[in-house]
N, C-alpha and C positions, 0 to 999 in steps of 0.2 A: 427259682432264684438260687444262684450258686452261693455257697458259704465259704468263708475264709477261715473258719474255725478248724483247729487241729484237734482231732479226737485221738486220745491216747488210751490204750488198753492197759491200765495199771496192773492188772493181774498177770498179763503177759510179761511185763517188765519184771515183776517179782519172780515169776518162773525162770526167766532168763538170768536174773541175778543169782538165784540158787544154782542154776545149771553152771554158770561161769565159775562161781566159787568152788563148786565140787570138782569141775573138770580141771581147773587150775591146780588144785591140790593133787588130783589124780595124775595129771601129766608130769608134775614134778616128781611124784613118787615112782611112776613108771620109768622116768628117765634115770633115776638113781639105780633101779634094778638093771636097766639096759647097760648103763656104764659099768656096773659090777660084772656083768656077763662079758662085756668087751675086755675089761681088765683081766679077767680070768683067762680069756682066750689069748690075750697078749702075753701073759706070764707063763702060759702052759708050755711054751716052746714048740708048739705044733706049727707055728708060722715063723718063717725066717726070711732073711734078706729084705728086699724092698717092701714086700707085703707086711712084714713085721714093723718096719719103720713107718709105713703109711698107716697101719693100724694104731700105732702109738700117737701119731698126729691126729687121727680121727678121734681117739679117746680124749685127747687134750681138748679138742674143739667141742666135743660133746659135753665135757665137764663145764665148759663156758656157758652152757645153756642151763646148768643147775640153778634152781631158784628163780628162773625168769618167767615161768608160766603163771605162777600164782600172782606175782605183782602185775603182770599184764592183765590177768582176769580182774584183779582188784581195781585197776585203772578203768576197765570197761564198766565195772559195777558203779564206780564213782561217777563216771560220765552219765550213766543211766539215772542215778539218783539226782544229779544236777539237772538233767533234762526234766525229770518229774517235778522237781522243786520249782524250776523256772516256769513250767507249764501251769503248775498249781497257782503260783503267784500271779501269773498273767490272767488266769481264769478268775481269780479273786478280784483282780483290778477291774475286769470287765463287768463284774456284777454290781 
């Protein structure tokens, strides 16, 4: 007989939560280093003309990503917590 029960591996969710939290922080940190490297290249004067102008635009757009990875990871963690909580409540209701 088939079951309609959803089986959730709580340990996996906890591992993924930890992974997402650490990766979100790491990506934000790495982006800051990357932007610094790009800014140094832009200010060095080694690039000129259209390439320099495009690099400045690229740096500007890269800066717009600053601080976006951790909040995205936090949103994913919240969604996982909500799913676990809902599943737990549903499981308790069935018992």
